[in-house]
mmCIF file as Biopython writes it, N, C-alpha, C and O atoms, coordinates in Angstrom:
data_model
#
loop_
_atom_site.group_PDB
_atom_site.id
_atom_site.type_symbol
_atom_site.label_atom_id
_atom_site.label_alt_id
_atom_site.label_comp_id
_atom_site.label_asym_id
_atom_site.label_entity_id
_atom_site.label_seq_id
_atom_site.pdbx_PDB_ins_code
_atom_site.Cartn_x
_atom_site.Cartn_y
_atom_site.Cartn_z
_atom_site.occupancy
_atom_site.B_iso_or_equiv
_atom_site.auth_seq_id
_atom_site.auth_asym_id
_atom_site.pdbx_PDB_model_num
ATOM 1   N N  . UNK A ? 1  ? -16.155 -42.398 11.897  1.0 0.0 1  A 1 
ATOM 2   C CA . UNK A ? 1  ? -16.601 -42.001 10.378  1.0 0.0 1  A 1 
ATOM 3   C C  . UNK A ? 1  ? -16.473 -40.825 10.165  1.0 0.0 1  A 1 
ATOM 4   O O  . UNK A ? 1  ? -16.979 -39.932 10.844  1.0 0.0 1  A 1 
ATOM 5   N N  . UNK A ? 2  ? -15.264 -40.576 8.475   1.0 0.0 2  A 1 
ATOM 6   C CA . UNK A ? 2  ? -15.139 -39.582 8.076   1.0 0.0 2  A 1 
ATOM 7   C C  . UNK A ? 2  ? -16.555 -39.101 7.193   1.0 0.0 2  A 1 
ATOM 8   O O  . UNK A ? 2  ? -17.419 -39.741 6.593   1.0 0.0 2  A 1 
ATOM 9   N N  . UNK A ? 3  ? -16.215 -36.968 7.551   1.0 0.0 3  A 1 
ATOM 10  C CA . UNK A ? 3  ? -16.886 -36.645 6.540   1.0 0.0 3  A 1 
ATOM 11  C C  . UNK A ? 3  ? -16.846 -36.028 5.872   1.0 0.0 3  A 1 
ATOM 12  O O  . UNK A ? 3  ? -16.921 -34.801 5.938   1.0 0.0 3  A 1 
ATOM 13  N N  . UNK A ? 4  ? -16.687 -36.842 4.825   1.0 0.0 4  A 1 
ATOM 14  C CA . UNK A ? 4  ? -16.182 -36.449 3.396   1.0 0.0 4  A 1 
ATOM 15  C C  . UNK A ? 4  ? -16.551 -35.343 2.928   1.0 0.0 4  A 1 
ATOM 16  O O  . UNK A ? 4  ? -15.679 -34.736 2.307   1.0 0.0 4  A 1 
ATOM 17  N N  . UNK A ? 5  ? -18.351 -34.480 3.076   1.0 0.0 5  A 1 
ATOM 18  C CA . UNK A ? 5  ? -18.420 -33.873 2.826   1.0 0.0 5  A 1 
ATOM 19  C C  . UNK A ? 5  ? -18.028 -32.746 3.501   1.0 0.0 5  A 1 
ATOM 20  O O  . UNK A ? 5  ? -18.084 -31.928 2.583   1.0 0.0 5  A 1 
ATOM 21  N N  . UNK A ? 6  ? -17.705 -32.193 4.373   1.0 0.0 6  A 1 
ATOM 22  C CA . UNK A ? 6  ? -17.120 -31.054 5.687   1.0 0.0 6  A 1 
ATOM 23  C C  . UNK A ? 6  ? -16.044 -30.945 5.304   1.0 0.0 6  A 1 
ATOM 24  O O  . UNK A ? 6  ? -15.516 -29.834 5.320   1.0 0.0 6  A 1 
ATOM 25  N N  . UNK A ? 7  ? -15.209 -32.318 4.725   1.0 0.0 7  A 1 
ATOM 26  C CA . UNK A ? 7  ? -13.883 -32.251 4.389   1.0 0.0 7  A 1 
ATOM 27  C C  . UNK A ? 7  ? -13.770 -31.531 2.732   1.0 0.0 7  A 1 
ATOM 28  O O  . UNK A ? 7  ? -12.760 -31.078 2.194   1.0 0.0 7  A 1 
ATOM 29  N N  . UNK A ? 8  ? -14.894 -31.597 2.289   1.0 0.0 8  A 1 
ATOM 30  C CA . UNK A ? 8  ? -15.068 -30.780 1.048   1.0 0.0 8  A 1 
ATOM 31  C C  . UNK A ? 8  ? -15.721 -29.779 0.853   1.0 0.0 8  A 1 
ATOM 32  O O  . UNK A ? 8  ? -15.368 -29.070 -0.089  1.0 0.0 8  A 1 
ATOM 33  N N  . UNK A ? 9  ? -16.486 -29.510 1.383   1.0 0.0 9  A 1 
ATOM 34  C CA . UNK A ? 9  ? -16.934 -28.088 1.708   1.0 0.0 9  A 1 
ATOM 35  C C  . UNK A ? 9  ? -15.158 -27.352 2.485   1.0 0.0 9  A 1 
ATOM 36  O O  . UNK A ? 9  ? -14.715 -26.291 2.046   1.0 0.0 9  A 1 
ATOM 37  N N  . UNK A ? 10 ? -14.533 -28.010 3.418   1.0 0.0 10 A 1 
ATOM 38  C CA . UNK A ? 10 ? -13.764 -27.139 3.697   1.0 0.0 10 A 1 
ATOM 39  C C  . UNK A ? 10 ? -12.230 -26.345 2.525   1.0 0.0 10 A 1 
ATOM 40  O O  . UNK A ? 10 ? -11.659 -25.254 2.508   1.0 0.0 10 A 1 
ATOM 41  N N  . UNK A ? 11 ? -12.088 -27.832 1.596   1.0 0.0 11 A 1 
ATOM 42  C CA . UNK A ? 11 ? -11.260 -27.529 1.289   1.0 0.0 11 A 1 
ATOM 43  C C  . UNK A ? 11 ? -11.919 -26.515 0.040   1.0 0.0 11 A 1 
ATOM 44  O O  . UNK A ? 11 ? -11.053 -25.819 -0.490  1.0 0.0 11 A 1 
ATOM 45  N N  . UNK A ? 12 ? -13.155 -26.352 -0.442  1.0 0.0 12 A 1 
ATOM 46  C CA . UNK A ? 12 ? -13.651 -25.498 -1.330  1.0 0.0 12 A 1 
ATOM 47  C C  . UNK A ? 12 ? -13.160 -24.435 -0.252  1.0 0.0 12 A 1 
ATOM 48  O O  . UNK A ? 12 ? -11.976 -24.166 -0.048  1.0 0.0 12 A 1 
ATOM 49  N N  . UNK A ? 13 ? -14.105 -23.945 0.320   1.0 0.0 13 A 1 
ATOM 50  C CA . UNK A ? 13 ? -13.548 -22.393 0.901   1.0 0.0 13 A 1 
ATOM 51  C C  . UNK A ? 13 ? -12.524 -22.118 0.916   1.0 0.0 13 A 1 
ATOM 52  O O  . UNK A ? 13 ? -12.274 -20.995 0.478   1.0 0.0 13 A 1 
ATOM 53  N N  . UNK A ? 14 ? -10.930 -23.288 1.608   1.0 0.0 14 A 1 
ATOM 54  C CA . UNK A ? 14 ? -10.141 -22.944 1.877   1.0 0.0 14 A 1 
ATOM 55  C C  . UNK A ? 14 ? -9.339  -22.138 -0.027  1.0 0.0 14 A 1 
ATOM 56  O O  . UNK A ? 14 ? -8.862  -21.019 -0.215  1.0 0.0 14 A 1 
ATOM 57  N N  . UNK A ? 15 ? -9.472  -22.996 -0.774  1.0 0.0 15 A 1 
ATOM 58  C CA . UNK A ? 15 ? -9.161  -22.931 -2.102  1.0 0.0 15 A 1 
ATOM 59  C C  . UNK A ? 15 ? -9.936  -21.430 -2.594  1.0 0.0 15 A 1 
ATOM 60  O O  . UNK A ? 15 ? -9.314  -20.684 -3.351  1.0 0.0 15 A 1 
ATOM 61  N N  . UNK A ? 16 ? -11.046 -21.127 -2.207  1.0 0.0 16 A 1 
ATOM 62  C CA . UNK A ? 16 ? -11.726 -19.737 -3.073  1.0 0.0 16 A 1 
ATOM 63  C C  . UNK A ? 16 ? -10.798 -18.759 -1.996  1.0 0.0 16 A 1 
ATOM 64  O O  . UNK A ? 16 ? -9.961  -17.875 -2.176  1.0 0.0 16 A 1 
ATOM 65  N N  . UNK A ? 17 ? -11.147 -19.127 -1.301  1.0 0.0 17 A 1 
ATOM 66  C CA . UNK A ? 17 ? -9.952  -17.595 -0.053  1.0 0.0 17 A 1 
ATOM 67  C C  . UNK A ? 17 ? -8.289  -17.620 -0.769  1.0 0.0 17 A 1 
ATOM 68  O O  . UNK A ? 17 ? -7.682  -16.569 -0.972  1.0 0.0 17 A 1 
ATOM 69  N N  . UNK A ? 18 ? -7.731  -18.919 -1.080  1.0 0.0 18 A 1 
ATOM 70  C CA . UNK A ? 18 ? -5.773  -18.837 -2.075  1.0 0.0 18 A 1 
ATOM 71  C C  . UNK A ? 18 ? -5.933  -17.954 -2.828  1.0 0.0 18 A 1 
ATOM 72  O O  . UNK A ? 18 ? -5.263  -16.926 -2.935  1.0 0.0 18 A 1 
ATOM 73  N N  . UNK A ? 19 ? -7.368  -18.479 -3.757  1.0 0.0 19 A 1 
ATOM 74  C CA . UNK A ? 19 ? -7.411  -17.874 -4.630  1.0 0.0 19 A 1 
ATOM 75  C C  . UNK A ? 19 ? -8.160  -15.934 -5.170  1.0 0.0 19 A 1 
ATOM 76  O O  . UNK A ? 19 ? -8.083  -15.332 -6.241  1.0 0.0 19 A 1 
ATOM 77  N N  . UNK A ? 20 ? -8.913  -15.482 -3.609  1.0 0.0 20 A 1 
ATOM 78  C CA . UNK A ? 20 ? -8.628  -14.424 -3.918  1.0 0.0 20 A 1 
ATOM 79  C C  . UNK A ? 20 ? -7.377  -13.430 -3.265  1.0 0.0 20 A 1 
ATOM 80  O O  . UNK A ? 20 ? -6.926  -12.334 -3.596  1.0 0.0 20 A 1 
ATOM 81  N N  . UNK A ? 21 ? -7.113  -14.243 -2.341  1.0 0.0 21 A 1 
ATOM 82  C CA . UNK A ? 21 ? -5.397  -13.411 -1.413  1.0 0.0 21 A 1 
ATOM 83  C C  . UNK A ? 21 ? -4.863  -13.686 -2.850  1.0 0.0 21 A 1 
ATOM 84  O O  . UNK A ? 21 ? -4.426  -12.564 -3.107  1.0 0.0 21 A 1 
ATOM 85  N N  . UNK A ? 22 ? -4.591  -14.495 -4.036  1.0 0.0 22 A 1 
ATOM 86  C CA . UNK A ? 22 ? -4.017  -14.204 -5.523  1.0 0.0 22 A 1 
ATOM 87  C C  . UNK A ? 22 ? -3.701  -13.646 -5.959  1.0 0.0 22 A 1 
ATOM 88  O O  . UNK A ? 22 ? -2.555  -13.262 -6.194  1.0 0.0 22 A 1 
ATOM 89  N N  . UNK A ? 23 ? -4.723  -13.359 -6.265  1.0 0.0 23 A 1 
ATOM 90  C CA . UNK A ? 23 ? -5.514  -12.099 -6.887  1.0 0.0 23 A 1 
ATOM 91  C C  . UNK A ? 23 ? -5.136  -10.687 -6.370  1.0 0.0 23 A 1 
ATOM 92  O O  . UNK A ? 23 ? -4.788  -9.716  -7.042  1.0 0.0 23 A 1 
ATOM 93  N N  . UNK A ? 24 ? -5.262  -10.774 -5.203  1.0 0.0 24 A 1 
ATOM 94  C CA . UNK A ? 24 ? -5.375  -9.788  -4.042  1.0 0.0 24 A 1 
ATOM 95  C C  . UNK A ? 24 ? -3.486  -9.319  -4.749  1.0 0.0 24 A 1 
ATOM 96  O O  . UNK A ? 24 ? -3.100  -8.328  -5.370  1.0 0.0 24 A 1 
ATOM 97  N N  . UNK A ? 25 ? -2.865  -10.360 -4.345  1.0 0.0 25 A 1 
ATOM 98  C CA . UNK A ? 25 ? -1.233  -10.092 -4.810  1.0 0.0 25 A 1 
ATOM 99  C C  . UNK A ? 25 ? -0.950  -9.800  -6.138  1.0 0.0 25 A 1 
ATOM 100 O O  . UNK A ? 25 ? 0.021   -9.053  -6.262  1.0 0.0 25 A 1 
ATOM 101 N N  . UNK A ? 26 ? -1.558  -10.196 -7.315  1.0 0.0 26 A 1 
ATOM 102 C CA . UNK A ? 26 ? -1.426  -9.748  -8.547  1.0 0.0 26 A 1 
ATOM 103 C C  . UNK A ? 26 ? -1.414  -8.399  -8.914  1.0 0.0 26 A 1 
ATOM 104 O O  . UNK A ? 26 ? -0.548  -7.720  -9.465  1.0 0.0 26 A 1 
ATOM 105 N N  . UNK A ? 27 ? -3.134  -8.000  -8.289  1.0 0.0 27 A 1 
ATOM 106 C CA . UNK A ? 27 ? -3.465  -6.661  -8.853  1.0 0.0 27 A 1 
ATOM 107 C C  . UNK A ? 27 ? -1.984  -5.535  -7.899  1.0 0.0 27 A 1 
ATOM 108 O O  . UNK A ? 27 ? -1.414  -4.566  -8.401  1.0 0.0 27 A 1 
ATOM 109 N N  . UNK A ? 28 ? -1.721  -6.156  -6.392  1.0 0.0 28 A 1 
ATOM 110 C CA . UNK A ? 28 ? -0.607  -4.716  -6.079  1.0 0.0 28 A 1 
ATOM 111 C C  . UNK A ? 28 ? 0.296   -5.529  -7.124  1.0 0.0 28 A 1 
ATOM 112 O O  . UNK A ? 28 ? 0.263   -4.771  -8.093  1.0 0.0 28 A 1 
ATOM 113 N N  . UNK A ? 29 ? 0.874   -6.334  -7.399  1.0 0.0 29 A 1 
ATOM 114 C CA . UNK A ? 29 ? 2.392   -7.019  -7.785  1.0 0.0 29 A 1 
ATOM 115 C C  . UNK A ? 29 ? 2.126   -5.571  -9.341  1.0 0.0 29 A 1 
ATOM 116 O O  . UNK A ? 29 ? 2.775   -4.540  -9.517  1.0 0.0 29 A 1 
ATOM 117 N N  . UNK A ? 30 ? 1.142   -6.037  -10.029 1.0 0.0 30 A 1 
ATOM 118 C CA . UNK A ? 30 ? 0.475   -4.245  -11.393 1.0 0.0 30 A 1 
ATOM 119 C C  . UNK A ? 30 ? 1.147   -3.459  -10.995 1.0 0.0 30 A 1 
ATOM 120 O O  . UNK A ? 30 ? 2.229   -3.104  -11.462 1.0 0.0 30 A 1 
ATOM 121 N N  . UNK A ? 31 ? 0.391   -2.917  -9.706  1.0 0.0 31 A 1 
ATOM 122 C CA . UNK A ? 31 ? 0.546   -1.991  -8.972  1.0 0.0 31 A 1 
ATOM 123 C C  . UNK A ? 31 ? 2.095   -1.004  -9.099  1.0 0.0 31 A 1 
ATOM 124 O O  . UNK A ? 31 ? 2.530   0.034   -9.599  1.0 0.0 31 A 1 
ATOM 125 N N  . UNK A ? 32 ? 2.571   -2.360  -8.125  1.0 0.0 32 A 1 
ATOM 126 C CA . UNK A ? 32 ? 3.924   -1.815  -8.404  1.0 0.0 32 A 1 
ATOM 127 C C  . UNK A ? 32 ? 4.700   -1.425  -9.703  1.0 0.0 32 A 1 
ATOM 128 O O  . UNK A ? 32 ? 5.007   -0.380  -10.277 1.0 0.0 32 A 1 
ATOM 129 N N  . UNK A ? 33 ? 4.860   -2.689  -9.881  1.0 0.0 33 A 1 
ATOM 130 C CA . UNK A ? 33 ? 5.362   -2.991  -11.445 1.0 0.0 33 A 1 
ATOM 131 C C  . UNK A ? 33 ? 5.158   -1.986  -12.158 1.0 0.0 33 A 1 
ATOM 132 O O  . UNK A ? 33 ? 5.790   -1.955  -13.214 1.0 0.0 33 A 1 
ATOM 133 N N  . UNK A ? 34 ? 4.286   -0.908  -11.869 1.0 0.0 34 A 1 
ATOM 134 C CA . UNK A ? 34 ? 3.987   0.115   -12.899 1.0 0.0 34 A 1 
ATOM 135 C C  . UNK A ? 34 ? 4.469   1.434   -12.525 1.0 0.0 34 A 1 
ATOM 136 O O  . UNK A ? 34 ? 4.815   2.291   -13.338 1.0 0.0 34 A 1 
ATOM 137 N N  . UNK A ? 35 ? 4.482   1.607   -10.799 1.0 0.0 35 A 1 
ATOM 138 C CA . UNK A ? 35 ? 5.567   2.642   -10.182 1.0 0.0 35 A 1 
ATOM 139 C C  . UNK A ? 35 ? 6.577   2.516   -10.300 1.0 0.0 35 A 1 
ATOM 140 O O  . UNK A ? 35 ? 7.225   3.562   -10.358 1.0 0.0 35 A 1 
ATOM 141 N N  . UNK A ? 36 ? 7.275   1.316   -10.399 1.0 0.0 36 A 1 
ATOM 142 C CA . UNK A ? 36 ? 8.871   0.638   -10.914 1.0 0.0 36 A 1 
ATOM 143 C C  . UNK A ? 36 ? 9.059   1.979   -12.252 1.0 0.0 36 A 1 
ATOM 144 O O  . UNK A ? 36 ? 9.436   3.145   -12.127 1.0 0.0 36 A 1 
ATOM 145 N N  . UNK A ? 37 ? 8.639   1.242   -13.437 1.0 0.0 37 A 1 
ATOM 146 C CA . UNK A ? 37 ? 8.751   1.457   -14.569 1.0 0.0 37 A 1 
ATOM 147 C C  . UNK A ? 37 ? 8.136   2.985   -14.567 1.0 0.0 37 A 1 
ATOM 148 O O  . UNK A ? 37 ? 8.546   3.659   -15.511 1.0 0.0 37 A 1 
ATOM 149 N N  . UNK A ? 38 ? 7.062   3.767   -13.516 1.0 0.0 38 A 1 
ATOM 150 C CA . UNK A ? 38 ? 7.683   5.590   -13.470 1.0 0.0 38 A 1 
ATOM 151 C C  . UNK A ? 38 ? 8.860   6.247   -12.895 1.0 0.0 38 A 1 
ATOM 152 O O  . UNK A ? 38 ? 9.390   7.349   -13.038 1.0 0.0 38 A 1 
ATOM 153 N N  . UNK A ? 39 ? 9.096   5.173   -12.177 1.0 0.0 39 A 1 
ATOM 154 C CA . UNK A ? 39 ? 10.312  5.719   -11.198 1.0 0.0 39 A 1 
ATOM 155 C C  . UNK A ? 39 ? 11.221  5.914   -13.202 1.0 0.0 39 A 1 
ATOM 156 O O  . UNK A ? 39 ? 11.012  6.822   -14.006 1.0 0.0 39 A 1 
ATOM 157 N N  . UNK A ? 40 ? 12.169  4.672   -13.372 1.0 0.0 40 A 1 
ATOM 158 C CA . UNK A ? 40 ? 12.491  3.804   -14.077 1.0 0.0 40 A 1 
ATOM 159 C C  . UNK A ? 40 ? 12.887  5.505   -14.668 1.0 0.0 40 A 1 
ATOM 160 O O  . UNK A ? 40 ? 13.861  6.207   -14.396 1.0 0.0 40 A 1 
ATOM 161 N N  . UNK A ? 41 ? 11.570  5.811   -15.656 1.0 0.0 41 A 1 
ATOM 162 C CA . UNK A ? 41 ? 11.223  6.684   -16.857 1.0 0.0 41 A 1 
ATOM 163 C C  . UNK A ? 41 ? 12.025  8.327   -16.100 1.0 0.0 41 A 1 
ATOM 164 O O  . UNK A ? 41 ? 12.870  9.023   -16.663 1.0 0.0 41 A 1 
ATOM 165 N N  . UNK A ? 42 ? 11.345  8.589   -14.566 1.0 0.0 42 A 1 
ATOM 166 C CA . UNK A ? 42 ? 12.291  9.625   -13.802 1.0 0.0 42 A 1 
ATOM 167 C C  . UNK A ? 42 ? 13.895  9.358   -13.389 1.0 0.0 42 A 1 
ATOM 168 O O  . UNK A ? 42 ? 14.772  10.146  -13.033 1.0 0.0 42 A 1 
ATOM 169 N N  . UNK A ? 43 ? 13.900  7.924   -13.587 1.0 0.0 43 A 1 
ATOM 170 C CA . UNK A ? 43 ? 15.307  8.526   -13.343 1.0 0.0 43 A 1 
ATOM 171 C C  . UNK A ? 43 ? 15.639  8.143   -14.660 1.0 0.0 43 A 1 
ATOM 172 O O  . UNK A ? 43 ? 16.857  8.256   -14.515 1.0 0.0 43 A 1 
ATOM 173 N N  . UNK A ? 44 ? 15.520  7.808   -15.738 1.0 0.0 44 A 1 
ATOM 174 C CA . UNK A ? 44 ? 16.373  7.691   -16.651 1.0 0.0 44 A 1 
ATOM 175 C C  . UNK A ? 44 ? 15.537  9.787   -17.626 1.0 0.0 44 A 1 
ATOM 176 O O  . UNK A ? 44 ? 16.283  9.707   -18.602 1.0 0.0 44 A 1 
ATOM 177 N N  . UNK A ? 45 ? 15.230  10.306  -17.727 1.0 0.0 45 A 1 
ATOM 178 C CA . UNK A ? 45 ? 14.917  11.680  -17.409 1.0 0.0 45 A 1 
ATOM 179 C C  . UNK A ? 45 ? 16.333  12.795  -16.689 1.0 0.0 45 A 1 
ATOM 180 O O  . UNK A ? 45 ? 17.340  13.155  -17.299 1.0 0.0 45 A 1 
ATOM 181 N N  . UNK A ? 46 ? 16.028  13.062  -15.527 1.0 0.0 46 A 1 
ATOM 182 C CA . UNK A ? 46 ? 17.255  13.180  -14.841 1.0 0.0 46 A 1 
ATOM 183 C C  . UNK A ? 46 ? 18.515  12.916  -15.122 1.0 0.0 46 A 1 
ATOM 184 O O  . UNK A ? 46 ? 19.354  13.800  -14.948 1.0 0.0 46 A 1 
ATOM 185 N N  . UNK A ? 47 ? 18.871  11.698  -15.590 1.0 0.0 47 A 1 
ATOM 186 C CA . UNK A ? 47 ? 20.133  11.301  -15.589 1.0 0.0 47 A 1 
ATOM 187 C C  . UNK A ? 47 ? 20.362  12.355  -16.837 1.0 0.0 47 A 1 
ATOM 188 O O  . UNK A ? 47 ? 20.843  13.488  -16.812 1.0 0.0 47 A 1 
ATOM 189 N N  . UNK A ? 48 ? 19.913  11.682  -17.794 1.0 0.0 48 A 1 
ATOM 190 C CA . UNK A ? 48 ? 19.907  12.513  -19.171 1.0 0.0 48 A 1 
ATOM 191 C C  . UNK A ? 48 ? 20.081  14.013  -19.824 1.0 0.0 48 A 1 
ATOM 192 O O  . UNK A ? 48 ? 20.447  14.595  -20.845 1.0 0.0 48 A 1 
ATOM 193 N N  . UNK A ? 49 ? 19.458  14.261  -18.260 1.0 0.0 49 A 1 
ATOM 194 C CA . UNK A ? 49 ? 19.539  16.278  -18.316 1.0 0.0 49 A 1 
ATOM 195 C C  . UNK A ? 49 ? 21.078  16.280  -17.800 1.0 0.0 49 A 1 
ATOM 196 O O  . UNK A ? 49 ? 21.920  17.157  -17.993 1.0 0.0 49 A 1 
ATOM 197 N N  . UNK A ? 50 ? 21.194  15.243  -17.199 1.0 0.0 50 A 1 
ATOM 198 C CA . UNK A ? 50 ? 22.685  15.204  -16.742 1.0 0.0 50 A 1 
ATOM 199 C C  . UNK A ? 50 ? 22.483  15.905  -15.602 1.0 0.0 50 A 1 
ATOM 200 O O  . UNK A ? 50 ? 22.450  17.131  -15.494 1.0 0.0 50 A 1 
ATOM 201 N N  . UNK A ? 51 ? 22.351  15.111  -14.776 1.0 0.0 51 A 1 
ATOM 202 C CA . UNK A ? 51 ? 21.625  15.508  -12.987 1.0 0.0 51 A 1 
ATOM 203 C C  . UNK A ? 51 ? 22.298  13.510  -12.603 1.0 0.0 51 A 1 
ATOM 204 O O  . UNK A ? 51 ? 22.040  12.370  -12.990 1.0 0.0 51 A 1 
ATOM 205 N N  . UNK A ? 52 ? 23.063  14.080  -11.810 1.0 0.0 52 A 1 
ATOM 206 C CA . UNK A ? 52 ? 23.811  12.660  -11.471 1.0 0.0 52 A 1 
ATOM 207 C C  . UNK A ? 52 ? 24.397  12.459  -10.123 1.0 0.0 52 A 1 
ATOM 208 O O  . UNK A ? 52 ? 25.303  13.241  -9.837  1.0 0.0 52 A 1 
ATOM 209 N N  . UNK A ? 53 ? 24.044  11.511  -9.174  1.0 0.0 53 A 1 
ATOM 210 C CA . UNK A ? 53 ? 24.085  11.237  -7.293  1.0 0.0 53 A 1 
ATOM 211 C C  . UNK A ? 53 ? 25.318  11.367  -7.127  1.0 0.0 53 A 1 
ATOM 212 O O  . UNK A ? 53 ? 26.115  10.899  -7.939  1.0 0.0 53 A 1 
ATOM 213 N N  . UNK A ? 54 ? 25.777  12.171  -5.806  1.0 0.0 54 A 1 
ATOM 214 C CA . UNK A ? 54 ? 26.950  11.889  -5.745  1.0 0.0 54 A 1 
ATOM 215 C C  . UNK A ? 54 ? 28.037  9.959   -5.785  1.0 0.0 54 A 1 
ATOM 216 O O  . UNK A ? 54 ? 27.558  8.870   -6.105  1.0 0.0 54 A 1 
ATOM 217 N N  . UNK A ? 55 ? 29.013  10.161  -5.485  1.0 0.0 55 A 1 
ATOM 218 C CA . UNK A ? 55 ? 29.164  8.690   -5.953  1.0 0.0 55 A 1 
ATOM 219 C C  . UNK A ? 55 ? 29.025  7.875   -4.542  1.0 0.0 55 A 1 
ATOM 220 O O  . UNK A ? 55 ? 29.381  6.698   -4.594  1.0 0.0 55 A 1 
ATOM 221 N N  . UNK A ? 56 ? 28.708  8.199   -3.710  1.0 0.0 56 A 1 
ATOM 222 C CA . UNK A ? 56 ? 28.649  7.182   -2.835  1.0 0.0 56 A 1 
ATOM 223 C C  . UNK A ? 56 ? 27.200  6.926   -2.775  1.0 0.0 56 A 1 
ATOM 224 O O  . UNK A ? 56 ? 27.008  6.160   -1.831  1.0 0.0 56 A 1 
ATOM 225 N N  . UNK A ? 57 ? 26.234  7.189   -3.289  1.0 0.0 57 A 1 
ATOM 226 C CA . UNK A ? 57 ? 24.575  7.359   -3.309  1.0 0.0 57 A 1 
ATOM 227 C C  . UNK A ? 57 ? 24.762  6.420   -4.820  1.0 0.0 57 A 1 
ATOM 228 O O  . UNK A ? 57 ? 23.633  6.130   -5.213  1.0 0.0 57 A 1 
ATOM 229 N N  . UNK A ? 58 ? 25.188  6.204   -5.191  1.0 0.0 58 A 1 
ATOM 230 C CA . UNK A ? 58 ? 25.117  5.942   -6.717  1.0 0.0 58 A 1 
ATOM 231 C C  . UNK A ? 58 ? 24.944  4.652   -6.239  1.0 0.0 58 A 1 
ATOM 232 O O  . UNK A ? 58 ? 25.834  4.181   -5.532  1.0 0.0 58 A 1 
ATOM 233 N N  . UNK A ? 59 ? 23.234  3.514   -6.687  1.0 0.0 59 A 1 
ATOM 234 C CA . UNK A ? 59 ? 23.114  2.407   -6.705  1.0 0.0 59 A 1 
ATOM 235 C C  . UNK A ? 59 ? 22.823  1.742   -8.247  1.0 0.0 59 A 1 
ATOM 236 O O  . UNK A ? 59 ? 22.161  2.373   -9.071  1.0 0.0 59 A 1 
ATOM 237 N N  . UNK A ? 60 ? 23.289  0.637   -8.492  1.0 0.0 60 A 1 
ATOM 238 C CA . UNK A ? 60 ? 22.880  0.437   -10.313 1.0 0.0 60 A 1 
ATOM 239 C C  . UNK A ? 60 ? 21.729  -0.387  -9.493  1.0 0.0 60 A 1 
ATOM 240 O O  . UNK A ? 60 ? 21.444  -0.852  -8.389  1.0 0.0 60 A 1 
ATOM 241 N N  . UNK A ? 61 ? 21.052  -0.150  -11.497 1.0 0.0 61 A 1 
ATOM 242 C CA . UNK A ? 61 ? 20.273  -0.139  -10.987 1.0 0.0 61 A 1 
ATOM 243 C C  . UNK A ? 61 ? 19.745  -1.221  -11.311 1.0 0.0 61 A 1 
ATOM 244 O O  . UNK A ? 61 ? 20.039  -1.460  -12.482 1.0 0.0 61 A 1 
ATOM 245 N N  . UNK A ? 62 ? 18.692  -2.519  -10.584 1.0 0.0 62 A 1 
ATOM 246 C CA . UNK A ? 62 ? 18.440  -3.656  -10.495 1.0 0.0 62 A 1 
ATOM 247 C C  . UNK A ? 62 ? 17.393  -3.824  -11.382 1.0 0.0 62 A 1 
ATOM 248 O O  . UNK A ? 62 ? 16.649  -2.853  -11.516 1.0 0.0 62 A 1 
ATOM 249 N N  . UNK A ? 63 ? 17.018  -5.421  -12.399 1.0 0.0 63 A 1 
ATOM 250 C CA . UNK A ? 63 ? 16.325  -4.762  -13.203 1.0 0.0 63 A 1 
ATOM 251 C C  . UNK A ? 63 ? 15.554  -6.168  -12.677 1.0 0.0 63 A 1 
ATOM 252 O O  . UNK A ? 63 ? 16.097  -7.207  -12.301 1.0 0.0 63 A 1 
ATOM 253 N N  . UNK A ? 64 ? 13.807  -5.802  -12.794 1.0 0.0 64 A 1 
ATOM 254 C CA . UNK A ? 64 ? 12.652  -6.268  -12.186 1.0 0.0 64 A 1 
ATOM 255 C C  . UNK A ? 64 ? 11.857  -8.069  -13.366 1.0 0.0 64 A 1 
ATOM 256 O O  . UNK A ? 64 ? 11.294  -8.287  -14.438 1.0 0.0 64 A 1 
ATOM 257 N N  . UNK A ? 65 ? 12.283  -8.690  -12.382 1.0 0.0 65 A 1 
ATOM 258 C CA . UNK A ? 65 ? 11.702  -9.365  -13.325 1.0 0.0 65 A 1 
ATOM 259 C C  . UNK A ? 65 ? 9.757   -8.638  -13.636 1.0 0.0 65 A 1 
ATOM 260 O O  . UNK A ? 65 ? 9.223   -7.690  -13.061 1.0 0.0 65 A 1 
ATOM 261 N N  . UNK A ? 66 ? 9.045   -9.758  -14.971 1.0 0.0 66 A 1 
ATOM 262 C CA . UNK A ? 66 ? 8.344   -9.440  -14.863 1.0 0.0 66 A 1 
ATOM 263 C C  . UNK A ? 66 ? 7.433   -10.501 -15.551 1.0 0.0 66 A 1 
ATOM 264 O O  . UNK A ? 66 ? 6.243   -10.443 -15.858 1.0 0.0 66 A 1 
ATOM 265 N N  . UNK A ? 67 ? 8.157   -11.270 -15.666 1.0 0.0 67 A 1 
ATOM 266 C CA . UNK A ? 67 ? 7.392   -12.505 -16.226 1.0 0.0 67 A 1 
ATOM 267 C C  . UNK A ? 67 ? 5.697   -12.610 -14.291 1.0 0.0 67 A 1 
ATOM 268 O O  . UNK A ? 67 ? 6.138   -12.660 -13.142 1.0 0.0 67 A 1 
ATOM 269 N N  . UNK A ? 68 ? 4.434   -12.610 -14.501 1.0 0.0 68 A 1 
ATOM 270 C CA . UNK A ? 68 ? 3.352   -13.493 -14.217 1.0 0.0 68 A 1 
ATOM 271 C C  . UNK A ? 68 ? 3.218   -14.458 -14.496 1.0 0.0 68 A 1 
ATOM 272 O O  . UNK A ? 68 ? 3.274   -14.338 -15.720 1.0 0.0 68 A 1 
ATOM 273 N N  . UNK A ? 69 ? 3.023   -15.726 -14.262 1.0 0.0 69 A 1 
ATOM 274 C CA . UNK A ? 69 ? 1.896   -16.871 -13.851 1.0 0.0 69 A 1 
ATOM 275 C C  . UNK A ? 69 ? 0.789   -16.791 -14.040 1.0 0.0 69 A 1 
ATOM 276 O O  . UNK A ? 69 ? 0.374   -16.650 -12.890 1.0 0.0 69 A 1 
ATOM 277 N N  . UNK A ? 70 ? -0.113  -16.774 -14.710 1.0 0.0 70 A 1 
ATOM 278 C CA . UNK A ? 70 ? -1.452  -16.549 -14.875 1.0 0.0 70 A 1 
ATOM 279 C C  . UNK A ? 70 ? -2.417  -17.543 -14.759 1.0 0.0 70 A 1 
ATOM 280 O O  . UNK A ? 70 ? -1.916  -18.630 -15.049 1.0 0.0 70 A 1 
ATOM 281 N N  . UNK A ? 71 ? -3.463  -17.617 -14.491 1.0 0.0 71 A 1 
ATOM 282 C CA . UNK A ? 71 ? -4.296  -19.072 -14.131 1.0 0.0 71 A 1 
ATOM 283 C C  . UNK A ? 71 ? -5.553  -19.468 -15.584 1.0 0.0 71 A 1 
ATOM 284 O O  . UNK A ? 71 ? -6.260  -20.474 -15.532 1.0 0.0 71 A 1 
#
């Protein structure tokens, strides 16, 4: 006979763990976005002040997608 109560307890526990992991990842993502924005400001300040990289070191700046799905 299948123990549905045990299956339900396991499913709830797994879901709780996944939600905790998602929350941790969202926090990390927010911190990384903040750092990326700060570094973008530094880059804009330095390039606006006339500083440039040698031709071989220049990399085009990529746009970061900031849309996050919230619960």
